[in-house]
NUTI-361268 format. One line per 8 residues: number of its first residue (from 1); their letters; for each residue x, y, z of N, C-alpha, C. Coordinates in steps of 0.05 Angstrom, whole numbers, plus 5000, padded with zeros to 4 digits. Example, Ala and Ser with C-alpha at 12.3 -4.5 7.8 and 13.67 -1.06 7.14 Angstrom:
<nodes>
1	as	5264/4886/5156/5246/4910/5156/5264/4934/5156 | 5257/4955/5142/5273/4979/5143/5258/5001/5157;
</nodes>
This chain:
<nodes>
1	mseitqfi	5017/4977/5000/5000/5000/5000/5018/5025/5000 | 5011/5043/4982/5028/5067/4981/5018/5088/5003 | 5036/5107/5008/5029/5127/5028/5011/5148/5016 | 4994/5159/5032/4976/5181/5024/4991/5208/5029 | 4991/5224/5009/5004/5251/5012/4983/5272/5005 | 4979/5292/5023/4961/5314/5019/4976/5340/5022 | 4970/5358/5003/4981/5386/5004/4958/5403/5014 | 4964/5419/5034/4941/5435/5047/4950/5463/5052;
9	aipfdlts	4932/5483/5049/4935/5510/5056/4915/5517/5077 | 4924/5530/5098/4906/5538/5121/4909/5567/5126 | 4887/5582/5127/4887/5611/5133/4886/5614/5164 | 4895/5637/5175/4894/5643/5202/4884/5671/5205 | 4866/5676/5226/4855/5702/5231/4858/5710/5260 | 4862/5735/5266/4864/5746/5292/4836/5751/5303 | 4829/5740/5326/4804/5744/5339/4809/5751/5368 | 4788/5756/5382/4791/5763/5412/4802/5740/5426;
17	dgivagdp	4801/5715/5416/4812/5691/5428/4841/5686/5420 | 4852/5704/5403/4879/5699/5393/4878/5692/5362 | 4899/5677/5355/4901/5669/5327/4885/5643/5324 | 4867/5643/5305/4848/5620/5300/4851/5611/5271 | 4854/5584/5268/4856/5571/5241/4829/5571/5227 | 4829/5577/5201/4805/5575/5185/4803/5547/5173 | 4786/5544/5154/4782/5518/5141/4806/5511/5123 | 4817/5487/5126/4840/5479/5108/4829/5474/5081;
25	mkcatpas	4847/5478/5061/4839/5473/5033/4860/5454/5021 | 4851/5432/5010/4869/5412/4997/4876/5424/4970 | 4901/5418/4963/4912/5427/4938/4925/5404/4923 | 4929/5407/4897/4939/5386/4880/4969/5381/4882 | 4984/5403/4887/5013/5402/4887/5024/5419/4909 | 5050/5416/4916/5062/5433/4936/5062/5462/4927 | 5067/5467/4901/5067/5495/4891/5040/5507/4894 | 5018/5492/4889/4991/5504/4890/4983/5509/4919;
33	aierakgf	4993/5493/4938/4988/5498/4966/5002/5523/4975 | 5026/5527/4965/5042/5551/4973/5027/5576/4961 | 5020/5574/4936/5006/5597/4923/4978/5603/4936 | 4964/5582/4944/4938/5586/4957/4942/5599/4984 | 4963/5590/4999/4968/5602/5025/4976/5632/5022 | 4991/5638/5002/5000/5665/4996/4976/5682/4990 | 4957/5671/4974/4933/5685/4968/4915/5690/4991 | 4914/5670/5009/4897/5674/5034/4908/5699/5049;
41	wqilghag	4934/5702/5050/4947/5723/5065/4946/5750/5050 | 4957/5750/5025/4959/5775/5011/4933/5785/4998 | 4917/5768/4985/4894/5776/4971/4869/5777/4987 | 4864/5756/5003/4839/5754/5018/4841/5767/5046 | 4865/5776/5054/4868/5792/5078/4867/5777/5104 | 4873/5750/5104/4876/5737/5129/4901/5746/5143 | 4902/5743/5169/4926/5751/5184/4951/5736/5176 | 4947/5712/5168/4970/5695/5159/4959/5669/5147;
49	avalvrtg	4978/5653/5137/4970/5628/5125/4995/5609/5126 | 4989/5584/5122/5011/5565/5121/5004/5544/5101 | 5026/5535/5087/5024/5513/5067/5038/5490/5079 | 5027/5466/5078/5040/5443/5089/5035/5417/5072 | 5050/5397/5078/5047/5371/5065/5042/5351/5088 | 5023/5334/5086/5017/5313/5105/5021/5286/5091 | 5037/5270/5102/5044/5243/5090/5037/5221/5109 | 5024/5200/5100/5019/5177/5116/4990/5175/5125;
57	ypeaettv	4981/5151/5133/4955/5146/5144/4956/5121/5158 | 4946/5118/5182/4932/5138/5199/4952/5156/5214 | 4976/5146/5217/4997/5163/5230/5009/5181/5209 | 5004/5207/5212/5014/5226/5192/5038/5242/5201 | 5055/5248/5183/5078/5265/5188/5072/5292/5172 | 5074/5313/5186/5068/5339/5174/5092/5357/5172 | 5096/5367/5148/5119/5385/5142/5109/5412/5132 | 5118/5434/5145/5110/5460/5135/5127/5468/5112;
65	lrrfgtvp	5113/5475/5090/5126/5484/5066/5133/5513/5067 | 5113/5530/5076/5118/5558/5076/5098/5571/5095 | 5107/5593/5110/5090/5608/5127/5088/5636/5116 | 5064/5649/5118/5060/5676/5110/5046/5692/5132 | 5055/5716/5137/5041/5733/5157/5043/5722/5186 | 5022/5726/5201/5021/5717/5229/5007/5690/5232 | 5024/5671/5241/5014/5644/5246/5025/5635/5273 | 5011/5618/5287/5021/5609/5313/5045/5590/5309;
73	delpi	5062/5590/5330/5086/5573/5329/5078/5544/5329 | 5059/5537/5345/5048/5510/5346/5023/5509/5329 | 5025/5495/5307/5002/5493/5289/4981/5472/5298 | 4955/5479/5296/4935/5460/5305/4929/5437/5284 | 4949/5421/5280/4946/5399/5260/4950/5372/5271;
</nodes>
């Protein structure tokens, strides 16, 4: 069985509770996840965004590809 690999972009917003993650968006490639995260931050006006790759199932290893703007040090993933 081959490993499952997902490329994901997650936006973050500043609220009265601190930095809160938005809905994650699955992407087709690492480059598209990075571009989507950059768009969340620059174009859509979120406080920040992160692009990451998640490999494996059910035990997944997560690697951050790129961070934009304000994101928490510990990601809720």
